[in-house]
C-alpha positions as CSV (number, residue, x, y, z in Angstrom):
1,X,155.6,43.9,106.8
2,X,153.8,40.6,106.3
3,X,155.8,37.8,104.8
4,X,155.6,34.1,103.9
5,X,158.2,31.4,104.0
6,X,157.8,28.3,101.7
7,X,160.0,25.5,100.6
8,X,160.8,25.3,96.8
9,X,161.9,21.6,96.7
10,X,160.5,18.3,98.1
11,X,160.5,19.5,101.7
12,X,163.3,19.5,104.3
13,X,164.9,22.6,102.9
14,X,165.5,24.3,106.2
15,X,162.3,26.4,106.5
16,X,162.4,26.2,110.3
17,X,165.7,28.0,110.5
18,X,164.6,30.8,108.2
19,X,161.3,31.2,110.0
20,X,163.0,31.4,113.3
21,X,165.4,34.2,112.0
22,X,162.6,36.2,110.3
23,X,160.4,35.8,113.4
24,X,162.7,38.2,115.3
25,X,161.1,41.0,113.2
26,X,157.5,39.6,113.4
27,X,154.7,39.8,115.9
28,X,152.9,36.6,114.9
29,X,154.0,33.4,113.1
30,X,151.3,31.3,111.4
31,X,151.5,27.7,110.3
32,X,149.0,27.3,107.4
33,X,149.1,23.7,106.2
34,X,150.0,20.1,106.8
35,X,150.2,18.1,110.0
36,X,152.6,16.3,112.2
37,X,154.2,14.9,109.1
38,X,156.2,18.1,109.0
39,X,159.5,18.3,110.7
40,X,161.0,21.8,111.2
41,X,164.3,22.0,113.1
42,X,165.5,25.1,115.0
43,X,168.9,25.2,116.6
44,X,169.5,27.8,119.4
45,X,172.9,27.5,120.9
46,X,173.2,23.9,122.1
47,X,169.5,23.4,122.0
48,X,167.9,21.6,119.1
49,X,164.1,21.9,118.7
50,X,162.3,19.5,116.4
51,X,158.8,20.9,115.8
52,X,156.0,19.1,113.9
53,X,152.9,21.2,114.6
54,X,154.0,24.3,116.4
55,X,155.1,27.2,114.2
56,X,158.9,27.6,114.2
57,X,158.6,31.0,115.8
58,X,157.3,29.4,119.0
59,X,160.8,29.1,120.4
60,X,161.0,32.9,120.6
61,X,159.2,33.9,123.9
62,X,157.5,37.1,122.6
63,X,156.0,35.8,119.4
64,X,152.3,34.9,119.1
65,X,151.8,31.6,117.3
66,X,148.8,30.5,115.2
67,X,147.9,27.0,114.0
68,X,145.5,27.9,111.2
69,X,142.4,26.3,109.6
70,X,144.0,24.1,107.0
71,X,146.4,22.4,109.5
72,X,145.3,18.9,110.6
73,X,146.1,18.7,114.3
74,X,147.3,15.6,116.0
75,X,146.5,16.4,119.7
76,X,149.0,13.9,121.1
77,X,151.8,15.4,119.2
78,X,150.8,19.0,119.9
79,X,150.4,18.4,123.6
80,X,153.8,16.7,123.8
81,X,155.4,19.7,121.9
82,X,153.9,22.2,124.2
83,X,155.1,20.2,127.3
84,X,158.6,19.8,125.8
85,X,159.0,23.5,125.4
86,X,157.6,24.1,128.9
87,X,160.4,21.9,130.2
88,X,162.9,24.3,128.6
89,X,161.1,27.3,130.2
90,X,159.4,28.3,127.0
91,X,155.7,28.8,127.8
92,X,153.0,29.2,125.2
93,X,150.3,30.5,127.5
94,X,148.4,33.5,126.1
95,X,150.5,33.3,122.8
96,X,149.4,30.1,121.1
97,X,146.2,30.1,119.1
98,X,144.7,27.1,117.5
99,X,141.9,27.4,114.9
100,X,138.6,26.0,116.0
101,X,138.1,25.0,112.3
102,X,141.3,22.9,112.2
103,X,140.6,19.2,111.7
104,X,141.8,16.6,114.2
105,X,143.9,13.5,113.5
106,X,142.7,10.6,115.6
107,X,143.8,7.0,116.1
108,X,141.6,5.6,113.3
109,X,143.3,8.0,110.8
110,X,146.7,6.6,111.7
111,X,145.5,3.0,111.5
112,X,143.9,3.7,108.1
113,X,147.1,5.2,106.9
114,X,149.1,2.2,107.9
115,X,146.7,-0.3,106.5
116,X,146.5,1.4,103.2
117,X,150.3,1.7,102.8
118,X,150.8,-1.9,103.7
119,X,148.2,-3.0,101.2
120,X,149.9,-1.1,98.4
121,X,153.1,-3.1,98.8
122,X,155.8,-1.9,96.3
123,X,153.3,0.8,95.0
124,X,153.1,2.5,98.4
125,X,153.4,6.3,98.4
126,X,155.8,6.4,101.3
127,X,153.7,8.4,103.8
128,X,154.8,9.1,107.3
129,X,151.9,6.9,108.7
130,X,150.8,9.9,110.8
131,X,147.2,9.8,109.5
132,X,147.5,13.0,107.6
133,X,146.0,11.8,104.3
134,X,143.0,10.0,105.8
135,X,142.2,13.1,108.0
136,X,142.2,15.4,104.9
137,X,140.1,12.8,103.1
138,X,137.5,12.9,106.0
139,X,137.7,16.7,105.8
140,X,136.8,16.6,102.1
141,X,134.1,14.0,102.8
142,X,132.6,16.1,105.6
143,X,130.4,13.4,107.1
144,X,133.0,11.8,109.4
145,X,135.2,14.8,110.2
146,X,136.1,16.1,113.7
147,X,137.3,19.7,114.2
148,X,139.0,21.4,117.2
149,X,135.8,23.3,117.9
150,X,134.0,19.9,118.5
151,X,135.9,19.5,121.7
152,X,133.6,22.2,123.2
153,X,130.6,19.8,123.0
154,X,131.8,16.5,124.4
155,X,128.5,14.7,124.5
156,X,127.8,15.6,120.8
157,X,131.4,14.5,120.1
158,X,130.8,11.2,121.8
159,X,127.8,10.5,119.6
160,X,129.8,11.5,116.5
161,X,132.7,9.3,117.3
162,X,130.4,6.3,117.7
163,X,129.1,6.8,114.2
164,X,132.6,7.4,112.8
165,X,134.3,4.5,114.4
166,X,131.4,2.1,113.5
167,X,131.9,3.1,109.9
168,X,135.7,2.9,110.0
169,X,135.5,-0.6,111.6
170,X,133.3,-1.8,108.8
171,X,135.8,-0.5,106.2
172,X,138.8,-1.9,108.1
173,X,137.2,-5.3,108.4
174,X,135.9,-5.6,104.8
175,X,138.9,-4.2,103.0
176,X,141.8,-5.1,105.3
177,X,140.5,-7.8,107.6
178,X,141.6,-5.7,110.5
179,X,140.6,-5.7,114.1
180,X,138.0,-3.2,115.3
181,X,138.8,0.0,117.2
182,X,137.0,1.2,120.3
183,X,135.1,4.5,120.1
184,X,135.0,4.7,123.9
185,X,138.8,4.6,124.1
186,X,139.1,7.3,121.5
187,X,136.6,9.5,123.3
188,X,138.5,9.1,126.6
189,X,141.5,10.5,124.9
190,X,139.5,13.3,123.4
191,X,138.3,14.5,126.8
192,X,142.0,14.8,127.7
193,X,142.7,16.7,124.5
194,X,139.8,19.0,125.2
195,X,141.1,19.8,128.7
196,X,144.6,20.5,127.4
197,X,143.9,22.3,124.1
198,X,140.6,24.2,124.4
199,X,142.2,27.1,126.3
200,X,144.2,27.8,123.1
201,X,141.3,27.3,120.6
202,X,139.8,30.4,119.0
203,X,138.6,31.8,115.6
204,X,142.1,32.4,114.2
205,X,140.8,34.1,111.0
206,X,139.2,36.8,113.1
207,X,142.3,37.0,115.2
208,X,144.6,37.5,112.2
209,X,142.5,40.1,110.5
210,X,142.3,42.1,113.7
211,X,146.0,41.8,114.2
212,X,146.8,42.9,110.6
213,X,144.3,45.8,111.0
214,X,146.2,46.8,114.1
215,X,149.4,47.0,112.2
216,X,151.0,43.7,113.5
217,X,153.6,42.0,111.4
218,X,152.7,38.5,110.4
219,X,154.9,35.7,109.2
220,X,153.2,32.8,107.4
221,X,155.0,29.4,107.5
222,X,154.4,26.6,105.0
223,X,155.1,22.9,105.8
224,X,156.6,20.4,103.4
225,X,157.7,21.8,100.0
226,X,156.2,23.3,96.9
227,X,156.9,20.1,94.8
228,X,154.7,18.2,97.2
229,X,151.7,20.5,96.7
230,X,148.6,18.4,96.3
231,X,147.5,20.3,93.2
232,X,150.8,21.6,91.8
233,X,153.3,18.9,92.8
234,X,154.4,15.6,91.5
235,X,151.1,13.8,91.9
236,X,150.4,11.2,93.3
237,X,153.8,11.4,95.2
238,X,152.7,14.5,97.0
239,X,151.4,15.5,100.4
240,X,147.7,16.0,101.2
241,X,147.6,19.8,101.4
242,X,148.6,22.8,99.4
243,X,152.2,23.2,100.5
244,X,153.2,26.0,98.2
245,X,152.5,29.6,98.9
246,X,149.3,29.1,97.0
247,X,147.9,27.3,100.1
248,X,148.4,30.3,102.3
249,X,145.2,32.3,101.6
250,X,142.9,29.3,101.9
251,X,144.9,27.9,104.8
252,X,144.4,30.8,107.1
253,X,141.8,33.1,105.6
254,X,144.2,35.9,104.8
255,X,144.2,37.1,101.1
256,X,147.6,36.8,99.3
257,X,147.5,40.6,98.6
258,X,148.1,41.2,102.3
259,X,151.5,39.5,102.1
260,X,154.3,41.9,101.2
261,X,157.2,39.4,100.6
262,X,157.4,35.7,99.9
263,X,160.7,33.9,100.7
264,X,161.6,30.7,99.0
265,X,163.9,28.2,100.8
266,X,166.2,25.7,99.0
267,X,169.1,23.5,99.8
268,X,172.3,23.9,97.9
269,X,171.4,20.4,96.5
270,X,168.2,18.4,96.4
271,X,166.7,15.8,98.6
272,X,163.5,13.7,98.6
273,X,161.9,11.3,101.1
274,X,159.7,8.4,100.0
275,X,158.7,7.3,96.5
276,X,158.4,9.4,93.4
277,X,160.5,10.5,90.4
278,X,163.7,12.4,91.2
279,X,165.7,13.4,88.0
280,X,168.9,14.5,89.7
281,X,169.1,11.8,92.3
282,X,172.6,10.4,92.9
283,X,172.2,6.8,94.2
284,X,175.9,6.5,94.5
285,X,178.9,7.6,96.5
286,X,178.1,11.3,95.8
287,X,174.6,10.9,97.2
288,X,175.9,9.1,100.2
289,X,178.5,11.8,100.8
290,X,175.8,14.5,100.8
291,X,173.6,12.3,103.1
292,X,176.3,11.8,105.6
293,X,177.8,15.3,105.6
294,X,174.4,16.9,105.6
295,X,172.8,14.5,108.1
296,X,170.1,13.9,105.7
297,X,167.7,11.8,107.8
298,X,164.1,12.7,108.4
299,X,163.2,14.9,111.4
300,X,159.9,13.2,111.7
301,X,160.7,9.6,110.6
302,X,164.4,9.2,110.8
303,X,164.3,7.8,107.2
304,X,167.4,8.4,105.1
305,X,166.7,11.0,102.4
306,X,167.4,10.5,98.8
307,X,170.1,13.0,97.7
308,X,171.1,14.6,94.4
309,X,172.3,17.6,92.6
310,X,170.6,21.0,92.6
311,X,167.6,21.0,90.2
312,X,167.1,24.5,88.7
313,X,164.2,23.3,86.5
314,X,162.2,22.2,89.6
315,X,163.1,25.3,91.7
316,X,162.4,27.7,88.9
317,X,158.9,26.2,88.5
318,X,158.3,26.4,92.3
319,X,159.4,30.0,92.3
320,X,157.0,30.9,89.5
321,X,153.9,29.3,91.0
322,X,154.8,30.7,94.4
323,X,155.4,34.3,93.3
324,X,158.8,34.2,95.1
325,X,160.6,37.5,95.8
326,X,163.9,36.2,97.1
327,X,165.5,32.9,98.0
328,X,167.3,31.5,101.1
329,X,169.9,28.9,100.1
330,X,170.9,26.6,102.9
331,X,173.3,23.7,103.6
332,X,176.0,25.2,101.4
333,X,178.5,23.8,103.9
334,X,177.5,20.3,103.0
335,X,179.0,20.5,99.6
336,X,182.5,21.4,100.9
337,X,185.1,18.8,99.8
338,X,183.5,18.0,96.4
339,X,185.8,18.6,93.5
340,X,183.0,19.2,91.1
341,X,179.4,20.2,91.6
342,X,176.5,20.0,89.1
343,X,173.4,22.1,88.5
344,X,170.6,20.7,86.4
345,X,169.7,23.5,84.0
346,X,167.2,21.7,81.7
347,X,165.7,18.2,81.1
348,X,165.6,16.1,78.0
349,X,162.3,14.2,77.7
350,X,161.7,12.0,74.6
351,X,164.5,13.7,72.8
352,X,163.2,17.2,73.4
353,X,164.7,19.8,75.8
354,X,162.3,20.9,78.5
355,X,162.8,24.0,80.8
356,X,159.4,24.0,82.4
357,X,159.0,21.4,85.2
358,X,156.5,18.6,84.4
359,X,154.5,17.7,87.4
360,X,153.1,14.5,85.8
361,X,155.0,11.7,87.6
362,X,155.3,9.5,84.4
363,X,156.8,12.3,82.3
364,X,159.1,13.4,85.1
365,X,160.4,9.9,85.5
366,X,161.4,10.0,81.8
367,X,163.4,13.3,82.3
368,X,167.1,13.1,81.7
369,X,168.9,16.0,83.5
370,X,171.2,18.2,81.5
371,X,173.9,19.5,83.8
372,X,176.2,22.4,84.1
373,X,179.4,21.5,86.0
374,X,181.2,24.0,88.3
375,X,184.3,23.7,90.4
376,X,183.9,22.8,94.0
377,X,185.9,23.9,97.0
378,X,187.8,22.2,99.9
379,X,187.6,24.9,102.5
380,X,185.1,24.4,105.4
381,X,182.8,27.4,105.6
382,X,180.8,26.9,108.8
383,X,182.5,29.9,110.4
384,X,182.2,32.3,107.5
385,X,180.0,35.3,108.2
386,X,180.4,37.4,105.1
387,X,179.5,36.5,101.5
388,X,182.8,37.8,100.2
389,X,184.8,35.6,102.6
390,X,183.4,32.5,101.0
391,X,185.7,30.6,98.7
392,X,185.5,32.1,95.2
393,X,184.1,28.8,93.8
394,X,181.3,28.8,96.4
395,X,180.4,32.4,95.4
396,X,180.3,31.5,91.8
397,X,178.1,28.5,92.5
398,X,175.6,30.7,94.2
399,X,175.8,33.1,91.3
400,X,175.1,30.4,88.8
401,X,172.1,29.2,90.7
402,X,170.7,32.8,90.8
403,X,171.0,33.0,87.1
404,X,169.4,29.6,86.5
405,X,166.3,30.3,88.8
406,X,166.1,34.1,88.0
407,X,165.7,35.0,91.6
408,X,168.1,36.8,94.1
409,X,169.6,34.7,96.8
410,X,169.6,37.0,99.9
411,X,170.2,34.5,102.7
412,X,172.9,31.8,102.7
413,X,173.1,29.1,105.3
414,X,176.5,27.6,106.3
415,X,175.3,25.5,109.3
416,X,172.2,24.9,111.4
417,X,172.6,27.6,114.0
418,X,171.2,31.1,113.8
419,X,174.7,32.5,113.8
420,X,175.7,30.4,110.8
421,X,173.8,32.6,108.4
422,X,175.0,35.1,105.8
423,X,172.8,38.0,104.8
424,X,173.3,39.6,101.4
């Protein structure tokens, strides 16, 4: 069976854990979008792995891992991740495959990202300053793009970098009054990247179609969350790629009809990083309680996440556009200790009830959440291994969410470890 795992909120839902669990029954795990702005956490025993570019299945020694076409690769980050796993006796030799068509994030992308955010002041988007947006912009513009396959022809790459950096320096000086960058310094780094990463670089689309043709089981992993999708999220407060399951076919060249099951991942509450409307946000003691108990700080940036109640309107929308079959609900343990828990079941916008999520940021900022309140529970549940052993109120909370989003919840997370997972 081929399957896909995608977040149904604004990212940070716990996709890394779900992918790691499902990878046990897969031959290949494919990362199909985003860049090092993603942060997927996998906990195995006492080891905690924070992955930004490598698929979450990479920590399993027998799984082949693919970084597909639509991922933008930061070579420094990727090399560091490969070396970090090697230090823990996890080797990726002969099982990591990077698309030769994947675009490359270089120093000028990061500088451009930083300069742009600083210039926007209070109107900044809240990017991770990892150069992701500028790299995707160069990809769309084509003339100044560098792809992984370009590392094979270093002399041609050197000439291309001269043209690119000359252009970037003109822009940086004229728009931001910034100091110029050195094309030679960047090229020196690229020679190192080529030496380290070319052994892994192939035509991954051909590889995947051959694997599927041979009956291999493939697991596709999305980064960020569906509400951050460039075309279907809360624009402009989105990421620079298609982070819903809709991005999977274009991201790796495998048609959606070849995927048998799509899993959506949610938290038992909602979080968001950076700017943008957030109807159920609790900028109060409740939000702080969730942040502290759930350790809601960014894997990539360390930034405190904005926290709020579960938004069934948003999740229902993400489930619809993503053709979700079943849902994994994680971080249920974080809510233990709250006397009451709320679920947003609809919005009121300009006096009218709205059940379909508006992606227009202005309209969403006007949304007033209409809540259903359910009883909480005091018992800690991190050691519970069976759904029917959960507190009755926790079971009822899950049941109400199922009814609100019209999707079955088949996986429940009660902690970060593999073992802290309930299967229904």
